[in-house]
Every structure is written in structure tokens, then in C-alpha cells.
TIZA-320147 format. One record per residue: residue number from 0; x, y, z of N, C-alpha, C in turn. Coordinates in steps of 0.05 Angstrom, whole numbers, plus 5000, padded with zeros to 4 digits. Atoms other than C-alpha are relative to their C-alpha. Example, Ala and Ser with C-alpha at 12.3 -4.5 7.8 and 13.67 -1.06 7.14 Angstrom:
  nr n_east n_north n_up ca_east ca_north ca_up c_east c_north c_up
   0   5018    4976 5000    5246     4910  5156   5018    5024 5000
   1   4984    4976 4999    5273     4979  5143   4985    5022 5014
// end
This chain:
  nr n_east n_north n_up ca_east ca_north ca_up c_east c_north c_up
   0   4988    4976 4988    7219     6914  7500   5027    4992 5012
   1   4973    5005 4989    7292     6917  7518   5010    5024 5015
   2   4989    4978 4984    7326     6959  7571   5029    4995 5007
   3   4972    5003 4993    7400     6970  7579   5010    5025 5015
   4   4989    4978 4984    7434     7013  7632   5029    4994 5006
   5   4972    5004 4996    7509     7022  7636   5013    5025 5012
   6   4986    4978 4987    7553     7065  7681   5029    4993 5001
   7   4971    5005 5000    7628     7071  7673   5015    5025 5009
   8   4984    4977 4991    7680     7115  7707   5029    4993 4997
   9   4971    5003 5002    7754     7124  7692   5013    5021 5017
  10   4985    4982 4983    7801     7155  7743   5028    5002 4989
  11   4974    4997 5011    7864     7184  7712   5020    5004 5023
  12   4979    4997 4980    7931     7186  7749   5001    5029 5010
  13   4996    4974 4989    7941     7244  7796   5021    4999 5022
  14   4979    4999 4980    8000     7264  7839   4988    5015 5024
  15   5013    4989 4977    7977     7279  7910   5018    5018 5017
  16   4982    4983 4984    8034     7325  7931   4985    5024 5011
  17   5014    4977 4990    7984     7381  7938   4984    4993 5025
  18   5014    5008 4976    7949     7340  7992   5018    4992 5022
  19   4981    5008 4980    8009     7311  8028   5028    5009 4991
  20   4976    4987 5009    8070     7355  8021   5026    4983 5004
  21   4975    5014 4993    8121     7307  8052   5001    4972 4987
  22   5000    5026 5013    8104     7246  8008   4997    5003 4970
  23   5002    4999 5029    8101     7228  7935   4983    4977 4991
  24   5019    5021 5007    8039     7186  7923   4988    5007 4972
  25   5014    4998 5026    8008     7174  7854   4977    4980 5001
  26   5024    5017 5000    7937     7146  7851   4989    4999 4972
  27   5013    5003 5026    7904     7118  7789   4981    4976 5001
  28   5018    5022 5000    7849     7070  7770   4978    5001 4979
  29   5022    5002 5019    7791     7047  7728   4977    4986 5016
  30   5023    5013 4988    7721     7031  7754   4978    4999 4979
  31   5023    5001 5018    7660     7008  7715   4978    4983 5012
  32   5024    5014 4991    7589     6985  7730   4981    4998 4977
  33   5017    5005 5024    7546     6954  7675   4977    4983 5007
  34   5024    5015 4996    7475     6929  7676   4984    4999 4975
  35   5017    5002 5024    7431     6903  7620   4976    4981 5006
  36   5024    5016 4997    7360     6875  7617   4986    4998 4973
  37   5017    5004 5024    7319     6846  7560   4974    4986 5008
  38   5026    5012 4994    7244     6833  7568   4985    4995 4974
  39   5014    5008 5024    7205     6796  7514   4972    4989 5007
  40   5027    5011 4997    7130     6783  7508   4988    4999 4972
  41   5012    5005 5027    7098     6753  7445   5018    5011 4979
  42   4980    4989 5019    7161     6769  7407   5004    4980 4977
  43   5001    5019 5022    7154     6738  7338   5028    4991 4991
  44   4973    5007 5008    7229     6739  7325   5013    4979 5018
  45   4989    5020 4981    7241     6694  7385   5021    5013 5018
  46   4979    4990 4981    7294     6700  7439   4992    4993 5029
  47   5005    5004 4971    7298     6696  7515   5006    5025 5016
  48   4995    4978 4982    7294     6746  7570   5027    4996 5014
  49   4974    5002 4987    7360     6762  7604   5005    5024 5018
  50   4990    4979 4982    7391     6802  7660   5030    4995 5004
  51   4972    5003 4996    7465     6815  7666   5012    5025 5013
  52   4987    4978 4986    7510     6858  7709   5029    4994 5004
  53   4971    5004 4996    7585     6868  7717   5012    5025 5013
  54   4987    4977 4987    7627     6911  7763   5030    4995 5001
  55   4971    5002 5000    7702     6925  7760   5012    5023 5015
  56   4984    4979 4987    7749     6963  7806   5029    4992 4997
  57   4971    5004 5005    7822     6969  7787   5015    5025 5009
  58   4988    4976 4987    7860     7017  7833   5029    4995 5006
  59   4972    5001 4993    7933     7033  7845   5008    5024 5017
  60   4989    4979 4983    7970     7073  7898   5030    4996 5002
  61   4972    5004 5002    8044     7082  7885   5015    5023 5014
  62   4984    4981 4985    8096     7117  7929   5029    4997 4991
  63   4971    5001 5006    8167     7136  7910   5013    5026 5011
  64   4986    4977 4989    8215     7181  7947   5028    4991 5008
  65   4972    5006 4995    8291     7181  7951   5006    4971 4993
  66   4992    5028 5006    8312     7107  7957   4978    4981 5004
  67   5023    5017 4993    8243     7080  7974   4979    5000 4978
  68   5024    5001 5017    8186     7055  7931   4980    4980 5012
  69   5021    5017 4989    8120     7023  7950   4976    5001 4981
  70   5021    5002 5020    8069     6999  7898   4977    4982 5011
  71   5024    5015 4990    7998     6976  7917   4979    4999 4978
  72   5021    5003 5020    7945     6948  7870   4978    4983 5011
  73   5024    5015 4992    7874     6924  7882   4982    4997 4976
  74   5018    5006 5022    7831     6890  7829   4977    4984 5012
  75   5024    5014 4992    7759     6870  7845   4981    4999 4976
  76   5018    5003 5023    7712     6842  7793   4978    4980 5007
  77   5022    5019 4996    7643     6809  7796   4979    5005 4979
  78   5021    4998 5020    7591     6794  7744   4980    4977 5002
  79   5020    5021 5001    7526     6755  7738   4984    5002 4975
  80   5018    5000 5024    7480     6735  7681   4978    4980 5005
  81   5024    5018 4998    7410     6704  7680   4986    5000 4973
  82   5013    5002 5027    7380     6678  7615   4975    4983 5003
  83   5025    5014 4998    7307     6657  7611   4993    4991 5028
  84   5008    5010 4974    7284     6613  7668   5023    4988 5015
  85   4977    5011 4986    7354     6589  7685   5008    5017 5024
  86   4990    4985 4977    7385     6608  7751   5023    5017 4992
  87   4978    4982 5007    7435     6664  7751   5026    4986 5003
  88   4973    5012 5000    7507     6646  7737   5021    5023 5002
  89   4978    4980 4999    7573     6682  7750   5013    5003 4972
  90   4984    4995 5024    7608     6714  7691   5028    5010 5006
  91   4974    4991 4991    7666     6742  7731   5001    5000 5030
  92   4997    5000 4971    7693     6737  7802   5029    5001 5007
  93   4971    4997 4996    7760     6763  7824   5006    5018 5024
  94   4988    4984 4980    7797     6789  7885   5031    4998 4997
  95   4971    5001 5005    7870     6808  7873   5013    5025 5013
  96   4986    4978 4986    7912     6851  7921   5030    4994 5000
  97   4970    5003 5001    7987     6863  7914   5013    5025 5012
  98   4984    4978 4988    8036     6905  7955   5029    4993 4997
  99   4972    5005 5005    8109     6912  7937   5017    5023 5010
 100   4982    4979 4989    8162     6950  7976   5028    4996 4989
 101   4973    5001 5010    8230     6967  7947   5018    5021 5012
 102   4979    4981 4991    8295     7000  7971   5022    4998 4980
 103   4980    4999 5022    8346     7022  7920   5025    4984 5007
 104   4977    5019 4996    8401     6970  7911   5025    5010 4987
 105   4976    4990 5015    8449     6993  7857   4989    5014 4975
 106   5009    4984 5023    8446     7040  7798   4977    5018 5009
 107   5022    4981 4994    8386     7086  7793   4973    4986 4999
 108   5026    5012 5005    8332     7036  7775   4996    4972 5012
 109   5002    5027 4988    8346     6971  7814   4994    5003 5030
 110   5008    4999 4973    8314     6958  7881   5000    4972 5012
 111   5007    5024 4984    8316     6903  7934   4970    5002 5006
 112   5029    4998 4998    8243     6885  7938   4988    4976 5015
 113   5016    5021 4987    8192     6845  7979   4972    5004 4990
 114   5027    4998 5011    8124     6829  7949   4981    4981 5014
 115   5021    5015 4987    8060     6805  7981   4975    5001 4982
 116   5023    5001 5018    8000     6781  7939   4979    4981 5011
 117   5023    5017 4992    7931     6752  7955   4980    5000 4977
 118   5021    5004 5021    7881     6724  7905   4979    4981 5010
 119   5022    5019 4994    7813     6693  7915   4975    5009 4984
 120   5025    4993 5013    7739     6702  7896   4979    5006 5021
 121   5020    4992 4981    7675     6728  7928   4980    4977 5006
 122   5023    5017 4998    7623     6674  7916   5005    4971 4989
 123   4997    5027 5010    7614     6599  7902   4998    4998 4970
 124   5002    5005 5029    7625     6573  7831   4992    4972 4995
 125   5011    5027 5006    7591     6513  7799   5008    4992 4972
 126   4992    5012 5025    7604     6467  7741   4976    5003 4981
 127   5024    4995 5017    7550     6500  7697   5002    4984 4973
 128   5028    4995 4991    7501     6479  7669   4992    4985 5025
 129   5006    5014 4975    7504     6434  7730   5004    5020 5023
 130   4999    4980 4979    7488     6483  7787   5000    4987 5028
 131   4999    5014 4974    7494     6431  7842   5028    4990 5007
 132   4973    5009 4996    7568     6412  7834   5018    5024 5005
 133   4983    4977 4993    7611     6462  7871   5029    4995 4991
 134   4972    5003 5009    7680     6474  7840   5018    5022 5012
 135   4983    4979 4988    7703     6537  7877   4983    5015 5020
 136   5014    4985 4980    7685     6583  7934   5019    5021 5011
 137   4982    4981 4986    7712     6641  7976   5020    4985 5016
 138   4978    5014 4988    7780     6619  8001   5003    4971 4992
 139   4998    5027 5011    7773     6556  7959   4998    5001 4970
 140   4974    4996 4988    7819     6568  7927   5005    5029 5007
 141   4987    4974 4997    7858     6627  7953   5030    4996 4998
 142   4971    5002 5005    7930     6641  7936   5014    5023 5015
 143   4983    4981 4986    7979     6676  7982   5029    4997 4990
 144   4973    5001 5010    8048     6694  7956   5018    5021 5013
 145   4980    4981 4989    8109     6725  7989   5027    4994 4986
 146   4975    5004 5015    8173     6736  7950   5020    5022 5006
 147   4978    4981 4996    8241     6769  7960   5018    4999 4975
 148   4983    4999 5024    8284     6792  7902   5008    5028 4992
 149   4992    4975 5011    8303     6849  7857   4977    5011 4982
 150   5020    4987 5016    8258     6900  7823   5013    5021 4982
 151   4989    4981 5019    8275     6939  7760   4978    5019 4992
 152   5019    4979 5006    8238     7005  7751   5014    5023 4985
 153   4986    4979 5016    8269     7046  7694   4983    5025 4997
 154   5018    4977 5002    8208     7092  7692   4974    4994 5015
 155   5025    5003 4985    8138     7102  7722   4982    4980 4986
 156   5018    5017 5015    8107     7057  7668   5006    4970 5003
 157   4991    5028 5002    8148     6993  7675   5012    4991 5027
 158   4989    5012 4976    8165     6946  7732   5005    4970 4995
 159   4993    5028 5003    8200     6878  7732   5011    4990 5026
 160   4993    5012 4974    8203     6838  7797   5011    4972 4995
 161   4987    5026 5004    8251     6778  7796   5007    4988 5028
 162   4996    5012 4974    8251     6731  7856   5009    4971 4998
 163   4992    5028 4999    8291     6667  7866   4990    4987 5026
 164   5010    5011 4975    8259     6658  7935   4971    5010 5004
 165   5029    4994 4998    8183     6656  7935   4985    4977 5013
 166   5017    5020 4987    8134     6621  7980   4971    5004 4990
 167   5027    4998 5009    8066     6607  7948   4983    4980 5016
 168   5018    5016 4984    8009     6581  7992   4973    4998 4986
 169   5027    5004 5010    7946     6551  7962   4982    4991 5023
 170   5018    5005 4978    7887     6551  8010   4974    4989 4988
 171   5026    5011 5008    7824     6507  8001   4985    4995 5026
 172   5014    5002 4974    7778     6519  8061   4973    4987 4998
 173   5025    5014 5003    7717     6485  8032   5004    4970 5005
 174   4996    5028 4992    7709     6414  8062   4998    4981 4977
 175   5004    5019 5022    7683     6380  7999   5023    5003 4980
 176   4978    4997 5019    7737     6410  7954   5026    4990 5012
 177   4977    5011 4987    7790     6394  8005   5001    4970 5000
 178   5002    5029 5001    7766     6322  8009   5006    4988 4973
 179   4995    5009 5027    7772     6317  7934   5028    5006 4991
 180   4972    4993 5008    7843     6344  7933   5001    5021 4978
 181   5002    4979 5022    7823     6404  7890   5023    5019 5003
 182   4980    4978 5003    7874     6456  7867   5027    4992 5011
 183   4973    5009 4993    7934     6412  7884   5005    4992 5028
 184   4996    5008 4972    7924     6402  7959   4997    4970 5003
 185   5004    5028 4994    7929     6332  7988   4971    4996 5009
 186   5028    5005 4992    7860     6300  7999   4997    5003 5030
 187   5005    4996 4972    7833     6323  8065   5016    5023 5012
 188   4984    4978 4990    7884     6379  8072   4989    5027 4990
 189   5009    4973 5007    7872     6454  8068   5021    5018 4988
 190   4978    4983 5009    7941     6480  8049   5019    4985 4982
 191   4978    5010 5016    7993     6469  7996   5021    5023 5000
 192   4978    4980 4999    8059     6506  8008   5022    4993 4981
 193   4979    5005 5020    8109     6512  7951   5021    5022 5002
 194   4978    4981 5002    8177     6546  7947   5011    4999 4972
 195   4991    4999 5028    8200     6569  7879   5010    5027 4991
 196   4991    4975 5012    8221     6624  7832   4975    5015 4988
 197   5023    4984 5008    8174     6681  7812   5009    5025 4985
 198   4995    4976 5015    8173     6736  7760   4974    5014 4996
 199   5024    4984 5005    8123     6793  7755   5007    5024 4984
 200   4996    4977 5018    8122     6843  7698   4975    5016 4999
 201   5023    4982 5002    8077     6904  7699   5007    5023 4982
 202   4997    4977 5018    8068     6958  7647   4974    5014 4997
 203   5024    4983 5003    8018     7015  7645   5008    5025 4985
 204   4993    4978 5017    8017     7070  7594   4976    5013 4988
 205   5021    4986 5016    7971     7123  7566   5011    5001 4971
 206   4990    5004 5026    7982     7102  7494   4996    5025 4982
 207   5006    4975 5013    7950     7165  7467   4979    5014 5017
 208   5019    4986 4984    7902     7217  7493   4974    4984 5003
 209   5025    5014 4993    7844     7182  7529   5001    4970 4993
 210   4997    5029 5004    7871     7112  7514   5022    4990 5018
 211   4981    5010 4981    7905     7076  7572   5001    4969 4999
 212   4996    5029 5001    7934     7005  7572   5015    4991 5024
 213   4986    5012 4977    7955     6962  7630   5002    4970 4997
 214   4996    5029 5002    7985     6892  7629   5016    4990 5024
 215   4986    5012 4978    8009     6845  7684   5005    4971 4993
 216   4993    5028 5006    8046     6779  7672   5014    4989 5025
 217   4988    5013 4977    8062     6732  7730   5007    4971 4993
 218   4990    5027 5005    8104     6668  7725   5011    4989 5026
 219   4990    5013 4976    8117     6619  7781   5008    4971 4994
 220   4991    5028 5003    8157     6554  7781   5009    4989 5027
 221   4994    5012 4974    8160     6509  7842   5026    4984 4998
 222   4976    5016 4999    8227     6478  7862   4994    4971 5006
 223   5005    5027 4990    8194     6417  7893   4975    4987 4990
 224   5026    5011 5008    8123     6409  7867   4996    5004 4970
 225   5003    4998 5029    8118     6394  7792   5017    5022 4989
 226   4980    4979 5007    8181     6434  7779   5001    5006 4970
 227   4999    4996 5029    8174     6425  7704   4978    5018 4989
 228   5022    4983 5008    8109     6465  7702   5003    5028 5009
 229   4999    4971 4993    8105     6541  7702   4971    5010 5001
 230   5026    4987 4998    8042     6575  7728   5001    5027 4987
 231   5001    4975 5015    8022     6633  7683   4974    5015 5006
 232   5023    4982 4998    7975     6691  7697   5006    5025 4985
 233   4996    4977 5016    7968     6746  7646   4974    5016 4998
 234   5023    4982 5000    7919     6804  7655   5005    5025 4982
 235   4998    4976 5017    7906     6861  7606   4975    5017 5003
 236   5022    4981 4999    7862     6923  7610   5005    5023 4981
 237   4999    4978 5019    7849     6974  7555   4976    5018 5006
 238   5022    4981 4993    7809     7035  7577   5001    5024 4980
 239   5002    4979 5020    7785     7086  7525   4977    5019 5006
 240   5020    4980 5000    7748     7151  7529   4994    5008 4972
 241   5006    4996 5028    7713     7155  7462   4993    5030 4995
 242   5005    4971 5000    7686     7226  7474   4993    5008 5029
 243   5005    4991 4972    7664     7267  7534   4977    4987 5013
 244   5023    5014 4988    7603     7223  7544   5004    4969 5001
 245   4999    5029 5004    7623     7152  7523   5028    4989 5007
 246   4976    5014 4994    7677     7105  7551   4998    4970 4993
 247   5000    5029 5005    7697     7033  7535   5024    4987 5014
 248   4979    5015 4987    7737     6982  7574   5001    4971 4989
 249   4996    5028 5008    7766     6915  7550   5019    4987 5020
 250   4982    5014 4982    7795     6866  7600   5002    4971 4992
 251   4995    5029 5006    7826     6797  7588   5017    4988 5022
 252   4983    5015 4981    7856     6744  7633   5006    4973 4988
 253   4992    5027 5008    7895     6681  7615   5014    4987 5023
 254   4988    5015 4977    7913     6628  7667   5007    4972 4990
 255   4991    5028 5004    7954     6565  7660   5011    4990 5027
 256   4993    5010 4974    7958     6526  7725   4995    4970 5001
 257   5003    5029 5002    7971     6451  7726   4985    4989 5024
 258   5014    5010 4977    7940     6445  7795   4969    5004 4998
 259   5028    4995 5004    7872     6469  7769   4990    4980 4979
 260   5010    5020 5018    7838     6408  7739   4971    5005 4993
 261   5027    4996 5010    7774     6412  7698   4990    4975 4986
 262   5013    5023 5013    7726     6357  7677   4990    5008 4972
 263   5011    4993 5027    7706     6354  7603   4992    4974 4987
 264   5011    5022 5016    7669     6309  7554   5016    4998 4975
 265   4982    5004 5023    7714     6279  7500   4986    4987 4976
 266   5011    5016 5022    7669     6232  7460   4971    5007 4993
 267   5027    4991 5007    7602     6268  7459   4978    4984 5012
 268   5021    5016 4989    7564     6218  7501   4987    5014 5025
 269   5011    4985 4977    7549     6270  7556   5013    4993 5026
 270   4987    5008 4975    7592     6235  7608   5028    5012 5001
 271   4973    4989 4996    7655     6265  7637   5021    4978 4995
 272   4980    5020 5007    7715     6229  7607   5027    5005 5012
 273   4973    4994 4990    7775     6265  7637   4999    5024 5018
 274   4997    4977 4983    7797     6315  7688   5029    5009 4998
 275   4973    4991 5006    7857     6354  7665   5002    5030 5003
 276   4996    4971 5000    7888     6423  7671   4997    5011 4972
 277   5004    4988 5027    7869     6469  7614   5004    5030 5002
 278   4996    4971 5001    7884     6540  7593   4973    5014 5005
 279   5024    4985 4994    7833     6588  7623   5001    5028 4988
 280   5001    4974 5013    7812     6650  7585   4974    5015 5008
 281   5023    4983 4994    7766     6708  7605   5003    5026 4984
 282   5001    4974 5014    7747     6769  7563   4974    5014 5006
 283   5024    4984 4993    7700     6825  7582   5002    5027 4986
 284   5001    4974 5013    7679     6887  7543   4977    5016 5012
 285   5021    4983 4989    7640     6945  7572   5000    5027 4985
 286   5004    4975 5013    7613     7007  7537   4981    5017 5018
 287   5016    4986 4981    7587     7061  7582   4999    5030 4997
 288   5002    4971 4999    7569     7133  7598   5020    5011 5020
 289   4979    4989 4983    7625     7174  7627   4988    5016 5023
 290   5009    4986 4976    7614     7199  7698   5024    5012 5013
 291   4977    4987 4989    7665     7250  7720   4992    5023 5018
 292   5005    4977 4982    7671     7304  7773   5027    5014 5004
 293   4976    4984 4993    7720     7359  7791   4997    5011 5028
 294   5000    4990 4972    7741     7380  7860   5021    5021 5003
// end
């Protein structure tokens, strides 16, 4: 017997002038909640029981009026999976908040801008299948970023933030990870502060009716700490309403960060042979039942 339950909700952009006459706010977002369960007993074809769940919240609140603009984004994601008698494991874990204020500089689409960003995770992470070796935790790491620069916004769909003056702070508040010098901090320290250059590109567009795409690319290069390396974060979300009952979401993330080292086995003997930075990739697909309301 197998049981699968999925709930997904998509919130389309709406202008809130009817609610607040003296402002110009636009709210948009995607939320989804997915749960699946498989139960097997005397199943001749074989297999293992499993339980999995995943939640995603991706919300935006953008303001623009006269010479001012203010863009706010919040992304929260968490997922777990349990197969057979194994303990549950995380399949996703993300906290990402960004706020960017701009004041028109020159022309019609260029703004002086200040950006604040915070990234972390909700729960401890382990070096699975080893569930006793901690490799991450809440605020271990966490990344705080503050940048000053110029922002180019030719339309509501596109934004390019260019900053020659950015302060990036890496926080590792877990004692064991700090002692190991994880995520680039000095051994025994909790903070790594870097000054460098930063670029953030954002694009969101309803490609066609009921198909919305959103991408975010962030690049950071430190002036003093491993200046030859560029940190890369690239997120993509494709949200589709298949019909009035069914929706589908696809999300991907790609991370390249030289300060994030990972152990791996090179010769097949089961022992860890090296600890190097590697490209991180995450992909998640959800198919759900549309849940909408009108007010």
C-alpha cells in the first residue's frame, strides 16, 4: 500500500494600491508543501518503506515610487526523508533573506543602492550516511552581507546590483565546527570578515500564461582572502499551473565556495582521502494540487 499527499500553492503578483493608496507595493510568491509515504508488507516486488516531506516559501515585497525603490525577498525551504529503518535525513534546508534600498542616481533606471542579505539553515546537518559527524548547524554557517553600489532596473522583471564595496561575514557559532576551522574561519574563531566586490542579478518573468520563472545569480570576490576565487550562488525556480487543479514547481541551486570543504573517498577503500571544495548542486521537483482562494 502506498500513500502520497501533496499540497501546493502559487501566489501571483498583485499591486496593493487598493489597500494602501499612498504607496506602490507589489507582492508575489510561491509556496508549496509536499508529503509522501510508502508502506510495504509482504511485497513480492521488494522495496523499502519511506516517508518524505518538503516545504518551500518564496515571497517578495517590492516598493517603487518616484525616486525610491525597496526590494525584499524571503526564501525558506526544508525537507526530510526517511527510508526503511534508517534515521530521517534532510533533503533541503535554507534560510535566505535579502533587502535592497535604492535611490535614483542618473537616467531613469540607475539607482544608488544598499543591500543587506542573511543566509543560514534551520537544523543540524550530518555527513550521511554517517549521522554522528556534524558538518553544519543553525548559524554554522551563516552569511551576512552588506554592500553599497549601483542598481540597474530597466523594468519590473530585471535587476542588476553592482557593488565595489561589500562586507561579507561568515559566522560559525558551533564550537566543534569552529575548532575545526570550518567554512574558512580560523580554528577556534567564530567569524570571518571579508571585503570585496559583489554582483547580484535577478530576473523574474511570467514566460507565458501560468508559467513563471525566477532566477538569481550572486558573485562575490574578496580583495584580501583568496582573491583569485569567486564565490558563486545561482538559484532558479520554475512554477507552472498545469490546469485549474494541478501545479508543478522545479527549483535548482548551484553553489561554488572555496571555503566550504567536503571530505570524499578517492580510491574506493572506504576511507576519506581528501577534503576539498566542490561544486554543490540541489534540484527539487514538486507536483501538487492547486489551492487558491479569492477575497
